[in-house]
C-alpha positions as CSV (number, residue, x, y, z in Angstrom):
1,M,77.1,160.4,150.9
2,P,80.1,159.3,153.0
3,V,81.9,155.9,152.5
4,F,83.2,154.0,155.6
5,K,85.6,151.1,155.8
6,I,84.8,149.0,158.9
7,Q,86.6,146.0,160.4
8,H,84.8,144.1,163.2
9,V,86.9,141.3,164.7
10,T,85.4,138.9,167.3
11,K,88.1,136.7,168.9
12,Y,87.6,133.9,171.4
13,E,90.6,132.3,173.1
14,Y,90.2,129.1,175.2
15,E,92.4,127.8,178.1
16,R,92.0,124.3,176.7
17,S,91.1,122.9,173.4
18,V,87.4,122.9,172.5
19,K,85.5,121.4,169.6
20,E,82.2,121.6,167.7
21,S,81.8,125.3,168.0
22,V,78.4,126.1,166.6
23,N,77.8,129.8,165.9
24,E,75.1,132.2,164.7
25,I,76.4,135.5,163.3
26,R,74.7,138.7,162.3
27,V,77.5,140.8,160.9
28,F,76.1,141.2,157.4
29,P,75.3,144.9,156.8
30,I,71.8,145.7,155.6
31,H,71.5,146.8,152.0
32,N,68.6,149.2,151.5
33,K,67.7,152.7,150.6
34,E,69.5,154.0,153.7
35,Q,72.9,152.4,152.9
36,E,74.7,150.7,150.0
37,V,77.1,147.8,150.7
38,L,80.0,148.2,148.3
39,Q,82.1,145.3,149.6
40,H,81.9,142.7,152.4
41,D,84.5,140.1,153.2
42,L,84.2,137.5,156.0
43,V,87.1,135.4,157.2
44,I,86.6,132.7,160.0
45,T,89.1,130.4,161.6
46,G,89.3,127.1,159.8
47,A,87.3,128.5,156.8
48,P,84.1,126.6,157.7
49,A,81.1,126.7,155.3
50,V,78.7,129.4,156.3
51,Y,75.0,128.9,155.6
52,V,73.3,132.3,155.1
53,Y,69.6,132.9,155.5
54,N,67.1,135.6,156.4
55,D,65.8,135.4,159.9
56,Y,62.3,136.2,161.2
57,W,63.1,140.0,161.2
58,G,64.7,139.9,157.8
59,N,68.3,140.0,158.9
60,R,70.9,138.1,156.9
61,T,72.2,135.5,159.4
62,G,75.1,133.1,159.1
63,L,75.4,129.6,160.7
64,F,78.6,127.7,160.9
65,N,80.2,124.8,162.8
66,L,83.9,124.6,163.5
67,L,84.2,120.8,164.2
68,P,88.0,120.3,164.8
69,A,89.6,120.9,168.2
70,H,90.8,124.5,168.5
71,Q,92.0,127.0,171.1
72,E,91.1,130.1,169.2
73,L,88.1,131.3,167.1
74,V,88.4,134.5,165.1
75,I,85.5,136.0,163.1
76,D,86.9,138.9,161.0
77,S,84.2,141.0,159.1
78,R,85.4,143.7,156.8
79,L,83.0,146.0,154.9
80,M,82.8,149.1,152.8
81,V,79.5,150.9,153.0
82,R,78.1,154.1,151.6
83,T,75.4,155.7,153.8
84,L,72.5,157.5,152.2
85,T,70.3,158.6,155.1
86,T,69.6,162.4,155.2
87,A,70.1,164.3,158.5
88,G,67.2,164.9,160.8
89,F,63.5,164.3,160.6
90,Q,60.4,166.5,160.4
91,D,57.1,165.7,162.1
92,Y,54.5,165.7,159.4
93,G,51.6,165.1,161.7
94,P,50.7,161.4,162.4
95,V,49.4,161.1,166.0
96,L,48.9,158.0,168.2
97,K,45.4,157.3,167.0
98,D,46.8,157.0,163.4
99,L,48.8,153.9,164.5
100,E,45.9,151.5,165.1
101,P,44.9,150.6,161.5
102,G,48.4,149.7,160.4
103,I,49.2,147.7,163.6
104,N,46.0,145.7,163.4
105,D,46.9,144.5,159.9
106,D,50.5,143.5,160.6
107,L,51.4,140.8,163.1
108,K,55.1,142.0,163.4
109,L,54.0,145.6,164.1
110,L,51.6,144.3,166.8
111,E,54.4,142.3,168.4
112,L,56.8,145.3,168.3
113,S,54.1,147.6,169.9
114,T,53.5,145.3,172.9
115,A,55.5,146.2,176.0
116,G,57.2,143.5,178.1
117,M,56.1,142.8,181.7
118,I,58.5,144.5,184.2
119,R,58.3,145.3,187.9
120,S,59.1,149.0,187.5
121,Q,56.4,149.9,185.0
122,E,55.4,152.8,187.2
123,S,58.8,154.4,186.4
124,I,58.1,154.0,182.7
125,L,54.7,155.7,183.2
126,Q,56.5,158.6,184.9
127,I,58.7,159.0,181.8
128,I,55.6,159.0,179.6
129,D,54.1,161.7,181.7
130,A,57.2,163.8,181.1
131,V,57.4,163.3,177.3
132,H,53.8,162.8,176.1
133,Q,51.5,165.7,175.5
134,P,47.9,164.8,174.3
135,G,47.5,165.4,170.6
136,E,51.2,165.7,169.9
137,G,52.7,164.1,166.8
138,I,54.4,160.7,167.1
139,A,57.8,162.0,166.0
140,S,57.6,164.7,168.7
141,I,56.9,162.2,171.4
142,I,59.8,160.0,170.2
143,Q,62.2,163.0,170.1
144,R,61.1,164.1,173.6
145,C,61.7,160.5,174.8
146,G,65.2,160.3,173.4
147,K,66.1,163.7,175.0
148,Y,64.7,162.5,178.4
149,I,66.8,159.4,178.4
150,F,69.9,161.3,177.3
151,D,69.4,163.9,180.1
152,H,68.3,161.6,182.9
153,F,70.4,158.4,182.3
154,S,74.2,158.5,182.6
155,Y,76.4,156.9,179.9
156,T,78.5,154.6,182.1
157,K,80.4,151.5,180.9
158,G,80.8,148.4,183.1
159,I,77.6,148.6,185.2
160,T,75.5,146.6,182.8
161,D,75.9,143.7,180.4
162,T,73.9,141.9,177.7
163,E,71.7,140.2,180.4
164,T,70.8,143.4,182.2
165,T,67.0,143.8,182.5
166,V,65.0,147.0,182.0
167,D,64.2,146.9,185.8
168,E,68.0,146.9,186.5
169,I,68.7,149.7,184.0
170,L,65.9,151.8,185.7
171,E,67.6,151.1,189.1
172,H,71.1,152.1,187.8
173,R,69.7,155.1,185.9
174,G,72.6,154.5,183.5
175,G,74.3,152.1,181.2
176,V,75.5,152.1,177.6
177,C,73.8,152.3,174.2
178,Q,71.9,148.9,174.4
179,D,70.5,149.9,177.7
180,F,69.3,153.3,176.4
181,A,67.7,151.5,173.5
182,H,65.9,149.0,175.8
183,I,64.5,151.8,178.0
184,M,63.3,153.7,175.0
185,L,61.6,150.7,173.5
186,Q,59.7,150.0,176.7
187,V,58.4,153.6,176.7
188,M,57.4,153.5,173.1
189,R,55.7,150.1,173.3
190,T,53.8,151.2,176.5
191,L,52.4,153.9,174.2
192,Q,51.8,151.2,171.6
193,I,54.2,152.8,169.2
194,P,56.0,150.0,167.3
195,G,59.7,150.0,168.0
196,R,62.6,147.8,167.1
197,Y,66.1,147.5,168.4
198,V,68.9,148.2,165.9
199,S,72.5,147.1,166.0
200,G,75.3,148.6,164.0
201,Y,78.1,151.1,164.1
202,I,78.3,154.9,164.6
203,C,80.9,156.8,162.5
204,P,80.9,160.4,163.7
205,N,84.4,161.3,162.5
206,K,85.4,163.0,165.8
207,N,82.1,164.8,166.3
208,G,82.1,163.7,169.9
209,L,79.2,161.2,169.8
210,R,79.1,158.4,172.3
211,G,80.0,155.0,170.9
212,E,82.4,156.3,168.2
213,G,84.1,153.4,166.4
214,A,82.5,150.6,168.5
215,T,79.5,148.5,168.0
216,H,76.4,150.6,168.7
217,A,72.7,150.3,169.2
218,W,69.7,152.6,168.7
219,V,66.0,152.3,168.0
220,E,63.6,152.6,165.1
221,A,59.9,153.8,165.4
222,W,57.2,152.9,162.9
223,I,55.4,156.1,161.9
224,P,52.4,156.0,159.5
225,G,53.3,157.4,156.1
226,Q,57.0,157.5,157.0
227,G,57.8,153.9,157.8
228,W,60.7,153.0,160.0
229,T,62.6,156.0,161.4
230,G,65.7,155.8,163.5
231,I,66.6,157.7,166.6
232,D,69.7,157.4,168.8
233,P,68.9,158.1,172.4
234,T,72.5,157.6,173.5
235,N,73.4,160.8,171.6
236,N,69.9,162.5,171.4
237,V,70.0,162.6,167.6
238,W,67.9,161.3,164.8
239,V,69.8,158.7,162.8
240,T,71.8,160.2,159.9
241,D,74.5,159.1,157.5
242,N,76.8,158.5,160.5
243,H,75.0,155.3,161.4
244,V,75.7,151.9,159.7
245,K,73.0,149.3,160.3
246,L,73.6,145.6,160.8
247,A,70.4,144.0,162.2
248,V,67.0,144.8,163.7
249,G,64.8,142.9,166.1
250,R,62.7,143.1,169.3
251,N,65.8,143.4,171.6
252,F,69.5,142.8,171.8
253,N,69.1,139.0,171.7
254,D,67.6,139.2,168.2
255,C,70.6,141.2,166.9
256,S,73.6,139.8,168.8
257,P,76.6,139.9,166.3
258,V,77.8,136.5,167.5
259,K,76.4,133.8,169.7
260,G,76.8,130.0,170.0
261,T,78.0,127.0,171.9
262,F,81.1,124.8,172.0
263,K,82.0,121.4,173.6
264,G,84.8,121.4,176.1
265,P,85.6,122.1,179.8
266,S,87.4,125.4,179.2
267,N,87.2,129.0,180.4
268,Q,87.3,131.6,177.5
269,S,88.3,135.1,176.9
270,L,86.6,137.3,174.4
271,S,87.8,140.5,172.6
272,V,85.9,142.6,170.2
273,Y,87.9,145.0,167.9
274,V,86.3,147.6,165.7
275,S,88.1,149.9,163.3
276,V,86.3,152.6,161.3
277,G,88.1,154.3,158.4
278,Y,86.9,157.6,157.1
279,E,87.3,159.2,153.6
280,D,89.7,161.7,155.0
281,G,92.1,159.0,156.0
282,H,91.3,159.1,159.7
283,T,90.9,155.8,161.4
284,F,89.3,155.1,164.8
285,E,90.0,151.9,166.7
286,D,88.4,150.4,169.8
287,T,89.0,147.1,171.6
288,N,87.0,145.6,174.4
289,S,88.0,142.4,176.3
290,F,85.9,140.1,178.5
291,T,86.6,136.9,180.5
292,V,83.9,134.2,180.6
293,K,84.1,131.3,182.9
294,S,82.6,128.0,181.7
295,S,80.7,126.3,184.5
296,V,79.5,123.4,182.4
297,A,81.9,120.9,180.9
298,A,79.8,120.1,177.9
299,S,79.2,123.6,176.5
300,A,79.2,127.3,177.1
301,I,77.1,130.0,175.6
302,I,79.1,132.8,174.0
303,E,77.8,136.1,173.0
304,A,79.6,139.3,171.7
305,A,78.6,142.4,173.7
306,Q,77.5,145.7,172.4
307,Q,79.1,148.9,173.7
C-alpha cells in the first residue's frame, strides 16, 4: 500500500490585468476503497472562498471567483494519498449479454454505454472485429482493446489537444493518454459496455510507464458483479496502486482539472507543474507550458490540459 505525495500547480499569467476570474476545479482526490486521502491542501491566489459540491458524476468540485484585478492566478494542490488497488484483474465470466439488466435499470450506465456519433465509425468497427470474439468475457474484450490501442496508436505529444475529436485521433493514429482513453471509450460504448473517463496521476516510480509524474487519463469499465474496473490503454495495464484518481465522467470535459472565464483583453500563458514524491525519497517533476491567445475582449475560456 504505497503512499504518494503529489503537488499539482496550475499557473496562469496574463499580459494585462484581468478581473472576475470565475473557475471550476476538479483537483480533489477521490476517497474510496481504492485510495485513502491522508491530507489535501489547496492554496489559490488571493485566497478566495471555494464552494465545494458533488457534481453529476459524484466528483468533488470547487467553484471560486477571483474578483480583484490580477496578472497571475496560481492554483496549488498538494495531497498525500495511500493507494489500495491490487494489481491485475481476473475475468470471472460476465459476457456482453449480462450487461443488459443492469444498464436498463440505471440511467447513468445507459448514458455511459451509448457511443457518440462520429464520421469514422467504420474504423471503430474494424477495431471491434480485431478485439471481440463471440462469447468471450467482458474483461477479456476490454483487455484486448487496451492492447490493440497500445500496439496500433503511437504515443506522441503535441499532435492533439483537449479539443481533438475521436475522428481526428483516428486520423492521426496517435496522441497522448486522453486520446487513447477517448478511442477506447468509443469502442466500449459501441459494444454497449458502460465506460467512463478517469483523470488522475500515474506514479510508477521509474517503471517506465508513459505519463510518469504528469496528469494522466485512463478508463473504467462497468462489469456485472465486479463494478467499475480500471484499465490504462496508454500503458496496456490494468489499473493498480500506481494510479491516483481525481475525477470520472463521460469524457475529458467532465474531468478537466481547471476551467473557467475571466474579464479582460489579455493573452495568457498557462503552465502545469506536477511533482510526485515516493516513499523511497525519489521525486519526479514535470512541467508543461502553453500560450493561449484571447480573441474576445470580454472573456476567454481557460482549461488545463492532460498529458
